[in-house]
Backbone bond lengths (Angstrom), bond angles and torsions (degrees), N, CA, C in turn:
res aa  C-N    CA-C-N  psi(-1)  N-CA   C-N-CA  omega(-1)  CA-C   N-CA-C  phi
1 M - - - 1.470 - - 1.527 110.46 -
2 V 1.349 115.64 56.45 1.463 121.25 -179.75 1.519 110.87 -60.67
3 I 1.324 117.42 -36.91 1.464 121.15 -177.45 1.515 110.97 -60.13
4 Q 1.324 117.58 -46.59 1.458 120.34 179.89 1.524 111.08 -63.52
5 Q 1.330 117.37 -41.87 1.455 120.82 -177.18 1.523 112.17 -65.70
6 L 1.344 117.45 -35.30 1.457 121.22 -178.10 1.525 113.18 -90.07
7 Y 1.311 117.40 -4.61 1.464 122.81 -172.20 1.537 113.98 -48.74
8 P 1.351 119.46 -45.77 1.474 118.71 -178.24 1.529 113.73 -62.15
9 K 1.342 117.63 -21.49 1.464 121.16 -178.54 1.524 113.16 -90.76
10 F 1.322 117.51 -6.10 1.450 120.83 179.96 1.532 111.24 -74.59
11 S 1.329 115.85 150.88 1.467 120.28 171.03 1.525 107.95 -71.70
12 K 1.335 116.92 171.45 1.467 119.94 -179.29 1.532 111.41 -60.79
13 K 1.333 116.67 -39.23 1.468 119.72 179.11 1.522 110.76 -69.01
14 E 1.322 116.52 -38.57 1.463 120.01 178.40 1.530 110.42 -66.69
15 Q 1.327 117.26 -33.30 1.455 120.32 177.16 1.521 111.03 -67.02
16 L 1.337 117.27 -32.63 1.472 120.45 175.61 1.529 110.13 -62.40
17 I 1.333 115.91 -42.14 1.465 120.55 178.44 1.530 109.74 -65.42
18 A 1.334 115.77 -45.03 1.467 120.88 -179.28 1.522 110.74 -60.71
19 N 1.331 116.67 -43.46 1.465 120.70 179.81 1.524 110.83 -59.35
20 Y 1.314 116.29 -43.96 1.469 120.40 -178.62 1.524 110.70 -65.03
21 I 1.331 116.35 -44.48 1.472 120.50 -178.79 1.524 110.71 -64.37
22 L 1.331 117.02 -44.27 1.463 120.51 -175.96 1.522 112.34 -70.75
23 Q 1.331 116.46 -27.27 1.464 119.32 -178.98 1.527 113.38 -95.05
24 A 1.324 116.98 -27.04 1.471 119.26 -175.06 1.523 111.17 -143.85
25 G 1.326 116.05 40.41 1.460 121.06 -174.95 1.514 114.60 -58.47
26 K 1.335 117.57 -34.08 1.466 119.65 -175.65 1.529 112.58 -68.73
27 E 1.337 117.06 -17.99 1.458 120.35 179.35 1.529 111.97 -77.18
28 I 1.341 116.85 -20.62 1.465 121.27 -174.05 1.527 112.15 -68.93
29 K 1.337 117.13 -25.59 1.467 119.84 -176.57 1.531 112.40 -60.81
30 N 1.336 117.06 -22.14 1.461 120.65 -179.94 1.532 112.58 -101.27
31 M 1.337 117.51 10.19 1.459 121.75 -177.44 1.525 111.05 -110.16
32 N 1.333 115.56 152.61 1.455 118.75 164.92 1.524 107.44 -97.52
33 I 1.312 117.69 173.01 1.455 121.07 -172.97 1.532 112.64 -62.53
34 S 1.328 116.71 -33.49 1.469 120.20 -178.74 1.527 111.56 -69.18
35 V 1.337 116.20 -37.16 1.473 120.18 179.00 1.517 109.61 -66.45
36 L 1.334 117.13 -44.19 1.463 120.12 178.61 1.526 110.11 -62.49
37 A 1.326 117.02 -43.25 1.463 121.04 179.72 1.526 110.82 -58.75
38 S 1.337 115.90 -39.82 1.465 121.01 179.04 1.523 111.16 -66.95
39 H 1.338 117.01 -42.36 1.467 121.56 179.64 1.531 111.12 -62.59
40 V 1.319 116.10 -41.97 1.462 120.65 -173.82 1.524 111.86 -85.47
41 G 1.341 116.83 -29.24 1.451 120.35 -179.06 1.521 113.57 90.33
42 V 1.342 115.51 34.97 1.470 120.83 178.46 1.528 108.49 -131.53
43 S 1.327 116.62 175.70 1.465 120.48 179.32 1.530 111.16 -86.53
44 N 1.322 115.75 162.92 1.467 120.72 175.90 1.524 110.33 -60.08
45 G 1.333 115.71 -38.76 1.460 120.08 -179.43 1.512 112.58 -63.02
46 T 1.339 117.36 -36.45 1.466 121.21 178.47 1.525 110.40 -63.88
47 I 1.329 115.73 -40.37 1.462 119.71 179.09 1.527 110.37 -66.72
48 T 1.331 117.05 -42.01 1.469 120.48 178.12 1.520 110.85 -61.02
49 H 1.332 116.45 -43.87 1.470 121.05 178.29 1.528 110.68 -62.76
50 F 1.340 115.39 -40.48 1.470 120.57 178.58 1.528 110.54 -61.34
51 C 1.334 116.36 -43.80 1.468 120.78 -179.55 1.526 110.72 -57.86
52 K 1.323 116.51 -45.31 1.467 120.39 -178.62 1.524 111.25 -68.44
53 K 1.344 115.70 -32.11 1.458 120.45 -178.44 1.526 111.26 -66.05
54 I 1.341 116.87 -29.11 1.467 119.97 -179.35 1.532 112.04 -100.22
55 G 1.333 116.07 11.91 1.463 119.37 173.28 1.511 116.20 94.31
56 C 1.341 117.66 10.15 1.468 120.63 177.62 1.529 108.91 -99.30
57 N 1.321 117.38 147.02 1.463 121.14 -178.50 1.523 112.31 -70.80
58 N 1.327 115.46 -35.26 1.464 120.58 -177.95 1.529 108.72 -164.58
59 F 1.343 116.63 -173.83 1.460 120.68 -177.82 1.526 111.53 -65.48
60 A 1.329 116.62 -37.29 1.469 120.00 178.88 1.529 110.34 -62.13
61 D 1.317 116.59 -40.10 1.468 121.41 178.37 1.522 110.38 -64.42
62 L 1.342 116.16 -38.41 1.466 120.31 177.38 1.520 110.82 -60.29
63 K 1.337 116.53 -43.14 1.470 120.15 -179.40 1.532 111.06 -64.32
64 V 1.313 116.41 -36.55 1.466 120.07 177.31 1.520 110.10 -63.98
65 Q 1.336 115.62 -44.28 1.470 120.50 -179.86 1.527 110.50 -62.64
66 L 1.322 116.84 -43.17 1.458 120.64 -179.94 1.521 111.25 -67.32
67 G 1.322 116.78 -32.31 1.458 120.76 178.79 1.500 112.72 -66.15
68 G 1.334 116.70 -22.05 1.458 120.78 179.87 1.505 113.62 -84.12
69 L 1.339 115.44 -9.11 1.463 118.59 -179.63 1.522 109.53 -84.03
70 S 1.317 115.48 143.85 1.473 119.68 177.55 1.511 109.43 -82.87
71 H 1.303 115.46 145.91 1.454 120.74 178.39 1.519 109.03 -126.03
72 A 1.318 114.63 150.60 1.461 119.67 -179.36 1.518 109.87 -63.61
73 T 1.308 116.32 138.89 1.458 120.22 175.83 1.518 109.70 -87.38
74 T 1.299 116.24 157.00 1.454 120.88 -178.30 1.520 110.37 -98.81
75 P 1.333 118.72 110.79 1.447 121.16 -177.75 1.523 113.47 -79.45
76 A 1.332 117.13 -9.08 1.464 119.86 -179.43 1.525 108.02 -154.54
77 T 1.343 117.23 -173.05 1.458 120.20 -178.12 1.513 111.49 -65.15
78 E 1.348 115.30 154.93 1.458 120.72 -174.85 1.524 113.13 -62.31
79 D 1.323 117.89 -28.51 1.459 119.43 -178.59 1.531 111.84 -89.68
80 D 1.304 116.81 6.49 1.460 121.64 178.60 1.525 108.52 -80.93
81 I 1.322 118.10 120.49 1.471 121.45 -177.67 1.520 111.08 -60.35
82 L 1.311 117.00 -40.63 1.464 120.26 178.91 1.526 110.49 -59.78
83 A 1.320 116.29 -41.53 1.461 120.62 -179.37 1.517 111.15 -66.80
84 Q 1.325 117.30 -40.70 1.454 121.14 -178.69 1.523 111.52 -63.92
85 V 1.325 116.33 -45.13 1.465 119.82 179.94 1.523 110.40 -68.39
86 Y 1.328 116.35 -40.42 1.472 121.07 177.59 1.524 110.31 -58.18
87 N 1.320 116.74 -47.90 1.463 121.50 -179.39 1.521 111.40 -62.77
88 F 1.320 115.97 -39.42 1.459 120.77 179.94 1.529 110.49 -60.73
89 Y 1.319 116.71 -52.00 1.466 120.04 -177.42 1.530 112.07 -67.07
90 Q 1.315 116.46 -36.20 1.462 119.06 178.33 1.526 110.66 -64.88
91 A 1.334 116.40 -40.23 1.463 120.16 178.54 1.521 111.05 -65.50
92 V 1.336 117.19 -39.69 1.472 121.18 178.28 1.521 110.41 -61.10
93 I 1.325 116.35 -45.46 1.472 120.32 -179.17 1.520 110.96 -64.19
94 E 1.324 117.31 -44.62 1.465 120.29 -178.85 1.523 111.30 -62.09
95 R 1.325 116.69 -44.86 1.463 119.53 -179.59 1.525 111.35 -69.90
96 S 1.321 116.84 -35.14 1.461 120.14 177.93 1.521 110.82 -64.21
97 N 1.322 116.43 -40.01 1.471 120.38 178.96 1.522 111.67 -63.85
98 Q 1.322 116.48 -31.77 1.467 120.33 178.49 1.524 111.34 -70.76
99 L 1.333 116.46 -29.66 1.457 120.85 -174.89 1.528 114.13 -90.41
100 M 1.327 117.00 -32.35 1.465 120.14 -169.50 1.515 113.98 -80.13
101 D 1.324 114.10 147.00 1.464 122.55 177.52 1.527 107.36 -114.11
102 I 1.323 117.24 108.04 1.467 120.95 -176.40 1.521 111.53 -63.16
103 K 1.334 117.09 -28.65 1.463 119.85 178.47 1.518 110.78 -64.40
104 F 1.337 115.85 -37.53 1.452 118.36 178.60 1.517 111.10 -69.48
105 L 1.336 117.62 -36.00 1.460 119.94 177.12 1.525 110.65 -60.24
106 H 1.325 116.47 -37.51 1.469 119.91 176.27 1.529 110.61 -65.33
107 R 1.335 116.89 -40.31 1.474 119.76 178.32 1.522 110.89 -66.35
108 M 1.330 116.39 -37.75 1.456 120.33 178.20 1.520 110.91 -65.00
109 A 1.331 116.45 -39.23 1.469 120.31 176.76 1.524 110.20 -59.47
110 G 1.328 115.85 -39.66 1.456 120.09 177.82 1.514 112.13 -64.17
111 Q 1.330 117.52 -39.37 1.461 121.30 178.40 1.523 111.20 -65.63
112 I 1.332 116.37 -37.58 1.463 120.45 179.10 1.526 110.84 -64.20
113 T 1.319 116.84 -44.52 1.463 120.43 -177.36 1.533 112.09 -68.73
114 K 1.330 117.53 -24.58 1.465 120.95 -178.42 1.528 113.26 -87.57
115 A 1.332 117.71 -20.12 1.464 121.23 -173.45 1.523 112.25 -71.80
116 S 1.324 116.20 140.08 1.468 120.96 175.21 1.524 109.85 -72.04
117 R 1.320 115.79 -42.27 1.457 122.06 178.46 1.526 108.74 -136.96
118 I 1.332 115.32 146.84 1.466 121.06 179.15 1.523 108.28 -124.11
119 F 1.319 116.55 129.74 1.462 121.72 177.61 1.530 108.47 -122.51
120 I 1.330 115.92 129.94 1.464 120.84 -177.58 1.523 108.42 -112.74
121 Y 1.327 116.65 119.84 1.459 122.70 -177.39 1.519 110.94 -101.26
122 G 1.337 116.01 133.04 1.464 120.29 175.12 1.516 110.65 -163.10
123 I 1.317 117.55 143.27 1.466 123.52 -179.93 1.529 108.83 -120.01
124 G 1.335 116.98 142.58 1.461 120.88 178.32 1.521 111.48 65.98
125 S 1.338 117.45 -132.09 1.461 120.32 179.85 1.526 111.07 -64.10
126 S 1.327 116.88 -29.67 1.470 120.06 175.55 1.527 110.56 -66.92
127 G 1.329 116.17 -26.89 1.462 120.28 176.22 1.523 111.47 -66.91
128 L 1.330 116.69 -37.68 1.466 120.34 176.20 1.527 110.30 -63.54
129 T 1.331 115.87 -39.58 1.461 120.43 177.35 1.523 110.40 -65.60
130 A 1.333 116.67 -39.46 1.465 121.07 178.01 1.528 110.83 -60.12
131 N 1.337 116.73 -40.50 1.467 120.64 178.97 1.527 111.11 -64.91
132 E 1.336 116.31 -40.98 1.468 120.22 178.76 1.521 110.95 -65.06
133 M 1.321 116.42 -41.72 1.464 120.29 177.63 1.527 110.68 -61.36
134 M 1.333 115.90 -42.78 1.461 119.80 179.47 1.525 110.98 -59.01
135 L 1.331 117.11 -46.09 1.464 120.66 -178.89 1.526 111.54 -61.56
136 R 1.327 116.57 -40.68 1.470 120.36 179.37 1.533 110.45 -62.34
137 L 1.334 116.49 -49.16 1.464 120.57 -176.99 1.527 111.57 -70.57
138 L 1.333 115.86 -34.50 1.461 120.22 178.52 1.522 110.74 -61.02
139 R 1.332 116.19 -38.56 1.469 120.34 -178.78 1.527 112.45 -73.23
140 M 1.327 116.18 -10.69 1.467 119.89 173.50 1.525 111.43 -95.11
141 G 1.337 115.56 -0.13 1.460 119.68 176.13 1.518 115.52 96.09
142 F 1.330 117.52 11.07 1.466 119.64 -179.05 1.528 111.19 -82.08
143 N 1.316 115.53 151.47 1.461 122.60 173.61 1.527 106.65 -85.20
144 V 1.314 116.39 93.26 1.460 121.08 -169.93 1.521 111.04 -134.65
145 Q 1.330 115.23 147.13 1.463 121.65 178.89 1.519 109.18 -143.44
146 S 1.330 116.56 135.45 1.463 120.10 174.00 1.522 108.31 -95.78
147 I 1.311 116.84 139.36 1.467 121.53 -179.51 1.521 107.76 -126.38
148 T 1.334 115.48 117.27 1.461 120.98 -174.30 1.522 113.01 -120.98
149 D 1.322 116.96 1.84 1.457 122.46 176.79 1.529 108.22 -99.41
150 S 1.310 117.77 131.59 1.469 120.98 -173.69 1.524 112.77 -63.15
151 H 1.339 117.49 -40.16 1.463 119.55 -179.81 1.522 111.27 -68.68
152 L 1.329 116.79 -43.97 1.461 120.21 178.43 1.526 111.12 -63.57
153 M 1.330 115.33 -32.74 1.455 119.93 179.89 1.531 110.78 -64.59
154 L 1.319 115.88 -43.80 1.464 120.23 179.14 1.527 111.06 -67.29
155 I 1.332 115.97 -39.94 1.468 119.70 177.70 1.523 110.06 -62.23
156 N 1.324 115.78 -47.47 1.466 120.17 -178.65 1.521 111.78 -61.29
157 S 1.323 116.52 -41.76 1.466 119.91 -177.15 1.522 112.05 -64.66
158 S 1.337 116.56 -24.10 1.467 119.59 179.04 1.522 112.15 -82.36
159 L 1.334 116.97 -9.11 1.464 121.14 -176.49 1.525 114.19 -111.43
160 V 1.314 117.99 -7.89 1.464 120.08 -179.49 1.523 110.61 -71.98
161 N 1.349 115.71 164.04 1.464 120.10 179.73 1.519 110.79 -138.32
162 E 1.322 116.17 -171.68 1.469 121.31 -174.05 1.525 113.97 -66.84
163 N 1.312 117.67 -12.80 1.472 120.87 179.15 1.530 112.71 -91.63
164 D 1.319 116.50 -4.43 1.457 121.49 -174.59 1.532 112.08 -100.05
165 L 1.328 114.47 156.24 1.459 121.61 176.09 1.519 108.70 -123.30
166 V 1.324 116.35 128.85 1.466 122.13 175.20 1.519 108.42 -109.13
167 I 1.340 116.09 127.86 1.462 122.28 175.54 1.525 107.20 -111.85
168 A 1.318 117.30 116.14 1.462 121.69 -177.73 1.524 110.58 -106.18
169 I 1.330 116.16 143.17 1.463 121.43 179.33 1.516 109.39 -121.09
170 S 1.322 117.41 117.60 1.465 122.69 174.64 1.520 107.85 -160.28
171 T 1.328 117.04 104.86 1.457 119.10 -177.56 1.531 111.38 -63.76
172 S 1.332 116.88 -33.72 1.462 119.42 177.84 1.519 111.82 -74.74
173 G 1.325 116.59 -28.75 1.455 120.75 -176.53 1.517 112.80 74.03
174 E 1.332 116.72 11.37 1.464 120.56 -176.80 1.529 112.48 -128.55
175 T 1.328 119.19 9.94 1.463 121.57 177.94 1.527 108.52 -60.49
176 P 1.340 118.99 114.06 1.466 121.66 -170.89 1.523 115.58 -50.99
177 V 1.322 117.72 -50.76 1.463 118.89 -176.02 1.531 111.26 -68.64
178 I 1.331 118.17 -33.12 1.465 121.22 176.50 1.523 109.93 -65.90
179 V 1.321 116.29 -43.97 1.467 121.04 178.28 1.531 110.35 -61.19
180 D 1.336 116.69 -46.46 1.469 120.68 -178.75 1.526 111.68 -65.67
181 A 1.334 116.45 -45.19 1.466 120.12 -176.66 1.524 111.99 -65.92
182 T 1.325 117.44 -40.50 1.466 119.28 179.57 1.531 111.26 -69.12
183 R 1.330 116.59 -33.59 1.466 119.15 176.80 1.533 110.79 -63.97
184 I 1.338 115.85 -42.49 1.463 120.42 178.54 1.524 110.49 -65.06
185 A 1.331 116.33 -43.10 1.472 120.62 178.99 1.523 111.06 -60.84
186 K 1.332 115.99 -41.79 1.470 120.16 177.42 1.526 111.17 -62.08
187 N 1.333 116.32 -40.24 1.465 120.49 178.86 1.525 112.04 -64.10
188 N 1.343 115.82 -23.20 1.466 120.98 176.89 1.523 112.16 -94.43
189 N 1.348 115.57 13.60 1.468 123.41 173.39 1.524 115.00 72.32
190 A 1.326 117.67 13.93 1.464 119.61 174.15 1.526 109.00 -73.48
191 K 1.338 116.90 151.69 1.452 121.09 172.18 1.529 107.96 -77.78
192 V 1.316 116.94 133.58 1.464 120.36 -177.53 1.523 109.89 -130.49
193 I 1.322 116.24 125.84 1.457 122.28 174.56 1.526 108.41 -128.87
194 C 1.306 117.12 160.93 1.462 118.10 -177.91 1.524 112.19 -145.32
195 F 1.329 114.32 159.29 1.457 123.42 169.61 1.526 106.26 -104.40
196 T 1.331 117.88 121.36 1.456 121.15 -179.27 1.529 109.68 -152.44
197 S 1.325 116.08 166.49 1.465 120.47 179.96 1.520 113.14 -97.69
198 F 1.325 116.76 -10.85 1.455 119.45 -172.52 1.524 112.40 -129.17
199 S 1.325 116.46 117.43 1.455 121.01 -179.43 1.527 111.94 -70.38
200 E 1.341 117.12 -20.05 1.459 120.44 -179.35 1.528 112.40 -98.19
201 S 1.318 118.37 8.50 1.462 121.26 179.74 1.523 110.86 -72.38
202 T 1.317 115.91 162.92 1.467 121.04 179.01 1.522 110.89 -58.90
203 L 1.326 116.50 -42.84 1.463 120.70 -178.61 1.520 111.55 -63.68
204 A 1.324 116.78 -49.38 1.468 120.66 -177.92 1.525 111.94 -61.38
205 Q 1.331 116.25 -33.65 1.455 120.50 -176.46 1.528 113.13 -75.81
206 Q 1.343 117.87 -18.38 1.461 118.60 -175.76 1.532 114.17 -108.69
207 V 1.339 118.12 -9.14 1.468 119.61 179.49 1.527 109.95 -89.21
208 D 1.336 116.10 172.20 1.464 120.25 179.13 1.524 111.32 -68.27
209 S 1.323 116.28 -40.82 1.460 120.77 178.87 1.522 109.30 -162.52
210 Y 1.328 116.23 163.88 1.463 119.79 -175.91 1.526 110.84 -140.53
211 I 1.342 114.85 156.01 1.461 122.57 173.37 1.525 106.95 -109.87
212 L 1.323 117.29 120.42 1.455 120.97 178.96 1.527 110.55 -82.16
213 V 1.323 115.44 131.84 1.463 120.88 178.31 1.519 108.91 -126.72
214 S 1.313 116.22 155.09 1.458 121.24 179.26 1.523 110.10 -66.29
215 N 1.326 116.17 138.64 1.463 120.71 176.53 1.522 108.49 -91.98
216 T 1.313 116.77 114.35 1.464 121.13 -173.30 1.525 112.68 -66.83
217 L 1.329 118.42 -20.74 1.461 120.21 178.66 1.520 111.74 -64.63
218 F 1.343 116.58 -24.79 1.452 120.23 179.98 1.525 111.95 -80.53
219 I 1.307 116.45 -10.09 1.463 119.90 -179.35 1.516 110.78 -94.72
220 D 1.327 116.49 -44.25 1.462 119.71 178.27 1.518 108.82 -163.96
221 K 1.321 117.15 88.68 1.461 120.61 -177.34 1.531 112.37 -81.95
222 E 1.342 117.29 -7.69 1.454 120.17 -177.74 1.527 112.43 -80.34
223 R 1.323 117.10 -19.03 1.462 120.41 -177.58 1.517 110.52 -117.68
224 F 1.321 117.00 145.11 1.460 120.67 178.82 1.523 109.08 -86.57
225 V 1.319 115.32 97.43 1.461 122.19 176.07 1.515 107.02 -125.01
226 N 1.324 117.20 153.03 1.461 124.49 -176.11 1.531 114.08 -35.94
227 S 1.321 116.60 107.40 1.467 121.11 -179.02 1.521 112.06 -79.84
228 Q 1.334 117.19 -10.76 1.464 121.43 -176.34 1.528 112.97 -102.64
229 F 1.320 117.02 2.70 1.460 119.81 -173.96 1.519 112.51 -59.28
230 S 1.335 117.46 -41.90 1.462 119.42 -177.54 1.521 112.08 -66.53
231 V 1.341 116.60 -33.60 1.469 120.36 177.21 1.526 110.03 -66.97
232 M 1.327 116.16 -46.05 1.461 119.68 -179.00 1.526 111.41 -68.66
233 Y 1.321 117.12 -30.71 1.468 120.57 176.54 1.527 109.60 -62.12
234 A 1.339 116.38 -44.67 1.467 120.48 177.50 1.519 110.89 -65.51
235 F 1.329 116.10 -39.87 1.466 119.65 -179.21 1.525 111.41 -68.91
236 D 1.321 117.31 -33.65 1.471 120.81 175.77 1.528 110.25 -58.83
237 M 1.332 116.74 -43.11 1.460 119.88 178.68 1.522 111.14 -66.24
238 L 1.331 116.10 -37.84 1.458 120.34 177.12 1.530 110.45 -62.27
239 C 1.324 116.84 -41.35 1.474 120.96 178.80 1.528 111.00 -64.37
240 M 1.323 117.10 -37.91 1.463 120.04 178.39 1.522 110.61 -62.83
241 I 1.333 116.30 -37.78 1.463 120.53 177.29 1.521 110.13 -65.88
242 L 1.323 116.50 -45.56 1.467 120.55 179.93 1.525 111.38 -62.04
243 L 1.325 116.59 -40.80 1.465 120.74 -176.22 1.527 112.95 -75.35
244 S 1.325 117.39 -6.41 1.464 119.31 172.08 1.524 110.72 -73.73
245 N 1.344 115.55 -13.01 1.473 121.65 173.21 1.525 108.27 -79.14
246 E 1.319 117.03 123.23 1.467 121.08 -174.04 1.523 112.69 -59.79
247 D 1.330 117.18 -39.49 1.462 120.37 -178.62 1.520 111.37 -66.92
248 L 1.328 117.12 -43.37 1.461 120.52 178.76 1.523 110.93 -66.54
249 N 1.325 116.35 -38.74 1.457 120.38 177.96 1.528 110.75 -64.15
250 R 1.341 115.61 -39.86 1.470 120.26 178.89 1.529 110.96 -62.60
251 R 1.329 116.07 -41.64 1.465 120.06 178.70 1.520 111.19 -64.03
252 M 1.328 116.35 -41.34 1.458 120.41 178.45 1.529 110.64 -61.56
253 Q 1.326 116.88 -45.39 1.463 120.87 179.30 1.525 111.14 -63.68
254 M 1.323 116.02 -33.98 1.460 120.77 178.64 1.524 110.52 -64.21
255 T 1.335 117.17 -42.39 1.466 119.89 179.56 1.528 110.71 -67.50
256 I 1.336 116.46 -39.01 1.465 119.79 177.49 1.523 110.37 -61.25
257 H 1.333 116.31 -44.36 1.460 121.25 179.41 1.526 111.01 -62.34
258 T 1.328 116.74 -42.66 1.464 121.31 -179.11 1.527 110.97 -61.77
259 I 1.320 116.57 -43.54 1.467 120.82 -179.53 1.524 110.68 -66.68
260 L 1.334 116.66 -42.08 1.468 119.88 179.30 1.516 111.79 -63.55
261 E 1.321 116.83 -40.59 1.470 121.24 178.82 1.512 111.01 -65.79
262 H 1.325 116.21 -37.76 1.464 119.98 179.05 1.520 110.06 -66.34
263 N 1.344 117.12 -41.04 1.461 120.92 -179.07 1.528 111.71 -64.45
264 K 1.335 116.79 -31.12 1.458 120.21 179.18 1.525 111.65 -65.62
265 K 1.331 116.49 -28.53 1.451 120.87 -176.83 1.526 111.90 -81.86
266 E 1.318 116.84 -17.55 1.479 119.11 -177.38 1.515 112.24 -81.41
């Protein structure tokens, strides 16, 4: 997914081409360069330059590369809501698998287990994801807190130290308060990692390391479907790695047992 990773460095016209490819790439195989240029509203030369910028020799090479990508199959008619949502999630998973490095997820699990305190930063819908992450890690016995208020985030980042781990969530990698707070945390020697869609974003460039996730806007920006699914998909895999640790798994089972016993009394 070179296009997604380089997206922040594209010009506005190149971003128009990228948007079309990421949302409707399978249609390009039946187009010539002039037809695509007409659809997107750019010149043939802009498309040729774009192809070279992402490592393709020409437009024909781009079509070959796109032909090698897997696309979600349609289990029902196009106007079927079940089919549309199914296709959306399948596309997110496929693109996420292309971007993620399982070795890094293992390293991130190691950083989590070593941290004295863990703080998860997220704003808006990313804040909801931060809360879910906190609950998962809390049930494994970690000292973890989600911070979704911008002022509290800045305050917290000024108080962290070298024993702390900050996990930031911003698919754009340009959320101002997330960028500012992680920079401050880094200046205080905390370890900082993030979930983002762009390796060239401001956030990704200033943290210790990042996990790349699929940006759902490139799959279907016309419909409001879970924008955080790719982040949680990556976090689910991280949790599976953590739970392979017998002690963490035991703690998780203990919390499940405690909740079940409490529910029996109600």
